[in-house]
Each structure stands twice: as structure tokens, then as C-alpha cells.
TIVO-2410 file (N, C-alpha, C; in nm, 3 decimals):
# residues 71
REC num residu      c1      c2      c3 atome chaine
REC   1      D   0.083  -0.125  -0.013     N      A
REC   1      D   0.004  -0.023   0.009    CA      A
REC   1      D   0.067   0.100  -0.025     C      A
REC   2      E   0.210   0.130   0.034     N      A
REC   2      E   0.301   0.221   0.009    CA      A
REC   2      E   0.318   0.294  -0.104     C      A
REC   3      V   0.305   0.175  -0.181     N      A
REC   3      V   0.368   0.286  -0.344    CA      A
REC   3      V   0.192   0.326  -0.400     C      A
REC   4      I   0.092   0.306  -0.383     N      A
REC   4      I  -0.028   0.359  -0.403    CA      A
REC   4      I  -0.009   0.482  -0.295     C      A
REC   5      Q   0.029   0.485  -0.205     N      A
REC   5      Q  -0.020   0.635  -0.094    CA      A
REC   5      Q   0.105   0.727  -0.183     C      A
REC   6      L   0.230   0.658  -0.203     N      A
REC   6      L   0.333   0.760  -0.250    CA      A
REC   6      L   0.252   0.815  -0.409     C      A
REC   7      L   0.214   0.762  -0.472     N      A
REC   7      L   0.160   0.769  -0.584    CA      A
REC   7      L   0.026   0.864  -0.590     C      A
REC   8      E  -0.066   0.818  -0.481     N      A
REC   8      E  -0.198   0.886  -0.527    CA      A
REC   8      E  -0.246   0.982  -0.396     C      A
REC   9      G  -0.140   0.941  -0.288     N      A
REC   9      G  -0.192   0.990  -0.134    CA      A
REC   9      G  -0.254   0.960  -0.069     C      A
REC  10      S  -0.335   1.034   0.042     N      A
REC  10      S  -0.435   0.940   0.140    CA      A
REC  10      S  -0.513   0.858   0.057     C      A
REC  11      I  -0.565   0.752   0.113     N      A
REC  11      I  -0.671   0.657   0.066    CA      A
REC  11      I  -0.796   0.672   0.161     C      A
REC  12      A  -0.778   0.720   0.232     N      A
REC  12      A  -0.874   0.734   0.328    CA      A
REC  12      A  -1.036   0.779   0.274     C      A
REC  13      P  -1.115   0.712   0.287     N      A
REC  13      P  -1.256   0.733   0.214    CA      A
REC  13      P  -1.307   0.866   0.234     C      A
REC  14      V  -1.310   0.886   0.384     N      A
REC  14      V  -1.332   1.023   0.444    CA      A
REC  14      V  -1.260   1.057   0.519     C      A
REC  15      Q  -1.225   1.219   0.531     N      A
REC  15      Q  -1.127   1.310   0.610    CA      A
REC  15      Q  -1.131   1.202   0.749     C      A
REC  16      C  -1.234   1.186   0.818     N      A
REC  16      C  -1.234   1.158   0.993    CA      A
REC  16      C  -1.198   1.031   0.966     C      A
REC  17      V  -1.180   0.902   0.933     N      A
REC  17      V  -1.125   0.802   0.945    CA      A
REC  17      V  -0.955   0.805   0.901     C      A
REC  18      G  -0.888   0.886   0.810     N      A
REC  18      G  -0.758   0.958   0.822    CA      A
REC  18      G  -0.726   1.030   0.959     C      A
REC  19      N  -0.795   1.112   1.011     N      A
REC  19      N  -0.779   1.202   1.098    CA      A
REC  19      N  -0.843   1.215   1.232     C      A
REC  20      P  -0.910   1.134   1.289     N      A
REC  20      P  -1.033   1.128   1.377    CA      A
REC  20      P  -1.035   1.280   1.438     C      A
REC  21      G  -0.938   1.316   1.436     N      A
REC  21      G  -0.957   1.463   1.535    CA      A
REC  21      G  -1.028   1.560   1.467     C      A
REC  22      V  -1.054   1.528   1.340     N      A
REC  22      V  -1.149   1.632   1.293    CA      A
REC  22      V  -1.259   1.691   1.286     C      A
REC  23      C  -1.289   1.545   1.350     N      A
REC  23      C  -1.483   1.545   1.425    CA      A
REC  23      C  -1.454   1.545   1.559     C      A
REC  24      Q  -1.508   1.609   1.639     N      A
REC  24      Q  -1.539   1.548   1.783    CA      A
REC  24      Q  -1.643   1.438   1.796     C      A
REC  25      R  -1.717   1.441   1.733     N      A
REC  25      R  -1.819   1.317   1.721    CA      A
REC  25      R  -1.761   1.205   1.658     C      A
REC  26      S  -1.651   1.174   1.607     N      A
REC  26      S  -1.605   1.051   1.522    CA      A
REC  26      S  -1.626   0.911   1.592     C      A
REC  27      H  -1.560   0.916   1.722     N      A
REC  27      H  -1.595   0.800   1.822    CA      A
REC  27      H  -1.723   0.774   1.843     C      A
REC  28      L  -1.833   0.842   1.834     N      A
REC  28      L  -1.964   0.830   1.822    CA      A
REC  28      L  -2.027   0.802   1.708     C      A
REC  29      C  -1.969   0.784   1.607     N      A
REC  29      C  -2.033   0.810   1.476    CA      A
REC  29      C  -2.011   0.665   1.435     C      A
REC  30      A  -2.161   0.580   1.400     N      A
REC  30      A  -2.157   0.468   1.337    CA      A
REC  30      A  -2.145   0.490   1.176     C      A
REC  31      V  -2.145   0.571   1.142     N      A
REC  31      V  -2.114   0.588   0.967    CA      A
REC  31      V  -1.965   0.580   0.952     C      A
REC  32      R  -1.883   0.670   1.041     N      A
REC  32      R  -1.746   0.649   1.054    CA      A
REC  32      R  -1.691   0.520   1.075     C      A
REC  33      D  -1.769   0.419   1.148     N      A
REC  33      D  -1.708   0.285   1.126    CA      A
REC  33      D  -1.739   0.212   1.031     C      A
REC  34      V  -1.851   0.257   0.956     N      A
REC  34      V  -1.866   0.161   0.837    CA      A
REC  34      V  -1.732   0.200   0.723     C      A
REC  35      W  -1.702   0.344   0.719     N      A
REC  35      W  -1.583   0.385   0.636    CA      A
REC  35      W  -1.449   0.350   0.670     C      A
REC  36      D  -1.470   0.318   0.823     N      A
REC  36      D  -1.349   0.253   0.866    CA      A
REC  36      D  -1.331   0.130   0.821     C      A
REC  37      E  -1.412   0.025   0.815     N      A
REC  37      E  -1.406  -0.084   0.761    CA      A
REC  37      E  -1.387  -0.110   0.632     C      A
REC  38      L  -1.432  -0.005   0.522     N      A
REC  38      L  -1.382   0.029   0.398    CA      A
REC  38      L  -1.260   0.026   0.396     C      A
REC  39      K  -1.212   0.115   0.462     N      A
REC  39      K  -1.073   0.145   0.442    CA      A
REC  39      K  -0.993   0.052   0.474     C      A
REC  40      Q  -0.992  -0.016   0.571     N      A
REC  40      Q  -0.937  -0.163   0.598    CA      A
REC  40      Q  -0.937  -0.297   0.491     C      A
REC  41      A  -1.055  -0.257   0.430     N      A
REC  41      A  -1.064  -0.370   0.350    CA      A
REC  41      A  -0.978  -0.300   0.196     C      A
REC  42      I  -0.975  -0.164   0.190     N      A
REC  42      I  -0.913  -0.118   0.080    CA      A
REC  42      I  -0.736  -0.159   0.120     C      A
REC  43      D  -0.693  -0.120   0.231     N      A
REC  43      D  -0.583  -0.146   0.272    CA      A
REC  43      D  -0.518  -0.324   0.230     C      A
REC  44      G  -0.591  -0.379   0.266     N      A
REC  44      G  -0.585  -0.544   0.255    CA      A
REC  44      G  -0.565  -0.527   0.097     C      A
REC  45      V  -0.640  -0.479   0.009     N      A
REC  45      V  -0.610  -0.519  -0.106    CA      A
REC  45      V  -0.455  -0.460  -0.166     C      A
REC  46      L  -0.473  -0.314  -0.143     N      A
REC  46      L  -0.353  -0.228  -0.154    CA      A
REC  46      L  -0.222  -0.348  -0.107     C      A
REC  47      K  -0.220  -0.382   0.017     N      A
REC  47      K  -0.123  -0.453   0.032    CA      A
REC  47      K  -0.079  -0.602  -0.027     C      A
REC  48      S  -0.156  -0.638  -0.067     N      A
REC  48      S  -0.137  -0.768  -0.182    CA      A
REC  48      S  -0.084  -0.710  -0.322     C      A
REC  49      I  -0.069  -0.601  -0.337     N      A
REC  49      I   0.003  -0.554  -0.431    CA      A
REC  49      I   0.138  -0.506  -0.484     C      A
REC  50      T   0.218  -0.530  -0.532     N      A
REC  50      T   0.358  -0.477  -0.539    CA      A
REC  50      T   0.382  -0.419  -0.651     C      A
REC  51      L   0.508  -0.320  -0.625     N      A
REC  51      L   0.534  -0.247  -0.752    CA      A
REC  51      L   0.556  -0.343  -0.852     C      A
REC  52      R   0.593  -0.469  -0.852     N      A
REC  52      R   0.605  -0.571  -0.990    CA      A
REC  52      R   0.487  -0.561  -1.046     C      A
REC  53      D   0.388  -0.605  -0.957     N      A
REC  53      D   0.205  -0.616  -0.994    CA      A
REC  53      D   0.179  -0.472  -1.087     C      A
REC  54      L   0.220  -0.358  -1.019     N      A
REC  54      L   0.155  -0.232  -1.102    CA      A
REC  54      L   0.235  -0.219  -1.240     C      A
REC  55      V   0.375  -0.262  -1.221     N      A
REC  55      V   0.452  -0.282  -1.363    CA      A
REC  55      V   0.414  -0.367  -1.482     C      A
REC  56      E   0.368  -0.460  -1.417     N      A
REC  56      E   0.337  -0.565  -1.535    CA      A
REC  56      E   0.187  -0.539  -1.565     C      A
REC  57      R   0.079  -0.449  -1.484     N      A
REC  57      R  -0.047  -0.414  -1.533    CA      A
REC  57      R  -0.013  -0.340  -1.592     C      A
REC  58      Q   0.057  -0.238  -1.618     N      A
REC  58      Q   0.127  -0.148  -1.685    CA      A
REC  58      Q   0.138  -0.148  -1.834     C      A
REC  59      K   0.262  -0.268  -1.813     N      A
REC  59      K   0.299  -0.324  -1.961    CA      A
REC  59      K   0.182  -0.383  -2.039     C      A
REC  60      N   0.078  -0.463  -1.980     N      A
REC  60      N  -0.041  -0.524  -2.050    CA      A
REC  60      N  -0.133  -0.431  -2.093     C      A
REC  61      K  -0.147  -0.298  -2.039     N      A
REC  61      K  -0.230  -0.208  -2.095    CA      A
REC  61      K  -0.134  -0.143  -2.195     C      A
REC  62      D  -0.040  -0.114  -2.150     N      A
REC  62      D   0.029  -0.040  -2.280    CA      A
REC  62      D   0.015  -0.135  -2.380     C      A
REC  63      Q   0.084  -0.273  -2.399     N      A
REC  63      Q   0.076  -0.336  -2.529    CA      A
REC  63      Q  -0.071  -0.365  -2.568     C      A
REC  64      A  -0.190  -0.382  -2.509     N      A
REC  64      A  -0.297  -0.383  -2.550    CA      A
REC  64      A  -0.356  -0.238  -2.617     C      A
REC  65      V  -0.299  -0.132  -2.587     N      A
REC  65      V  -0.310   0.004  -2.658    CA      A
REC  65      V  -0.247  -0.015  -2.803     C      A
REC  66      E  -0.111  -0.067  -2.807     N      A
REC  66      E  -0.048  -0.052  -2.893    CA      A
REC  66      E  -0.093  -0.147  -2.992     C      A
REC  67      A  -0.152  -0.276  -2.966     N      A
REC  67      A  -0.208  -0.394  -3.062    CA      A
REC  67      A  -0.302  -0.321  -3.125     C      A
REC  68      M  -0.387  -0.222  -3.047     N      A
REC  68      M  -0.568  -0.148  -3.101    CA      A
REC  68      M  -0.502  -0.064  -3.221     C      A
REC  69      H  -0.369  -0.002  -3.228     N      A
REC  69      H  -0.323   0.068  -3.304    CA      A
REC  69      H  -0.281   0.025  -3.431     C      A
REC  70      Y  -0.270  -0.094  -3.420     N      A
REC  70      Y  -0.188  -0.204  -3.542    CA      A
REC  70      Y  -0.329  -0.254  -3.609     C      A
REC  71      N  -0.427  -0.278  -3.570     N      A
REC  71      N  -0.561  -0.331  -3.615    CA      A
REC  71      N  -0.632  -0.267  -3.684     C      A
***
């Protein structure tokens, strides 16, 4: 997930998940709990993706675009 965070910045879906101090009620908010669960799921996916995976995905996309230009 470090690679994505470096490229994209914070991946928190709402500000209070990344920084609970922005809202006095964040510890009382059921909706924030849902957003936090979503962030944890996103983090799990991102942790499974390596820089090598991203490079390979980009190569595949570049090759597909190149093939479209020759057809």
C-alpha cells in the first residue's frame, strides 16, 4: 500500500477515518465505523499489490493500446 499512497496520497474514503481529530463525534459515529471498515478492506487489497504487479499491469495495458493501433 506504500506505493499507492506515494502515488495517490491518502486513501482514506473520508477525512475523519484518516484523522479522527477533525470531528469531535468521530468516536460516536456509526457511519465512520463503516468507512473505517471500508478503509481496512482497501488497505488489505493494496497490501497484496507489489510494485512489480503494478509494472506488469501497466505493461499489459500499454501492449493492448499498441495492439489496437496496429489493427
